[in-house]
N, C-alpha and C positions, 0 to 999 in steps of 0.2 A: 504494499499499499504505500502511497505518496506521503510524505511527510505535512503536506500543505493541502487543504482543500481545493476543488476544482473553481470556485469561485476567487479564492486567493491568488491561485497560480492565473487566472484570467486578468486578474486585477495588476498583477506584477507582470503580466505580457510573456508567461514563460509557461504555458500548459503543454503538458506531454500525453502520450497516449496512456500512460498508468492513470492521469488523471480522468481519462474518460470510461475506463474499465467499468466502474460500478454504473454510472449512467448507461452504458450501453446495455449490460445485463438486465437492468431494470425496464429498458425499453424492448429488448427482446422478450422478457417476461409478459409485458402489457400485450405485446403483439400476439404471442403465443394463445394467451387467455383469452383476448378477444377472438381469435380464430377459432377456438375451441367452443367458446360460447356460440358464435354464429354457427357453425357447423352442427352442434348438439342440440339446440333449441331454434333458433331461427330459419335454418334450411328446413327442417321438417314440416315447419308452422306454414311455410310458404309452399311447399310440396302438397300438404294437405289442401290448401286455400286452392290452388291451382287442379287438383284432382276434383275438387268440387265444381269448380267454375272454370274450364279451360279456356273458354273464350277470352280470358283476359291475356292470354298468351299472345293474340294476334289482332291485328286491326281489321276490322271488318266493314271498311268504309265503302266498299263498291260491291255492286252484285256479283261481280266475277269472284272475287274474295269469298264472299258468303257461301256461294256454290262450292268453289273449292274447299273451304272448311266443313261444310255438310258433308262431303266425301271422305275427308279424313279425319272427322271428330272423333269416331269410334277409335280408331287406331291410335290415336293421341291418346285418348284417355287409357287405354291398354298399357301403352309405354309408360304413362304416367304412374299407374298403380304397380308397374314392377320395378320402377325405378328405385335405386337405393343412393345411399349419398355418393359412394365411389364411382358411381355410374355417370354422375354430372360432369365431372372433369374429364373422364376417360372419353365419354362420348363428345364433348365439345372438340377435344383434341384432335380426335377421328375425323370429323365434320369438317375441322379447319382443315385439315391436311386434304380432303377430299377437294374441298372450295379451291386450294391453292392450286393443287393438279389441274383442276378442269380448267382454271384461268390462265396456267403456264402452257399447257399442251394442248388440250382438247380444243379450246375455244381458238387459237392459233390455228388449228388445223382446219375449222369451221371458216374461218376467213380467207384461209387459201382456198378451200373449194369455191367460196363465192368470187373471188377474183377471176 
């Protein structure tokens, strides 16, 4: 531990990494507890709300979107009923990779066919 406090070192103009060790541990602990609280209590509450009312997931402002939603609504409800906490991040990363691949390769191929 440093001989002087963080505020004393800042006032004297000579703070070091040792002065930041306790604040960084406190910050990491606070972020970890916040993430745990969100994952343990808030995320299941949000999942239950969208299981009861899945229309909140999408914007239904056009007749096309309303018709499309009616076609996929039951599938979305089934997926929401089966989803766990770990499924959310894994599914998001997988879908993001598919979108990136589509934009990088497939969409370019479509444009080449149009030309």
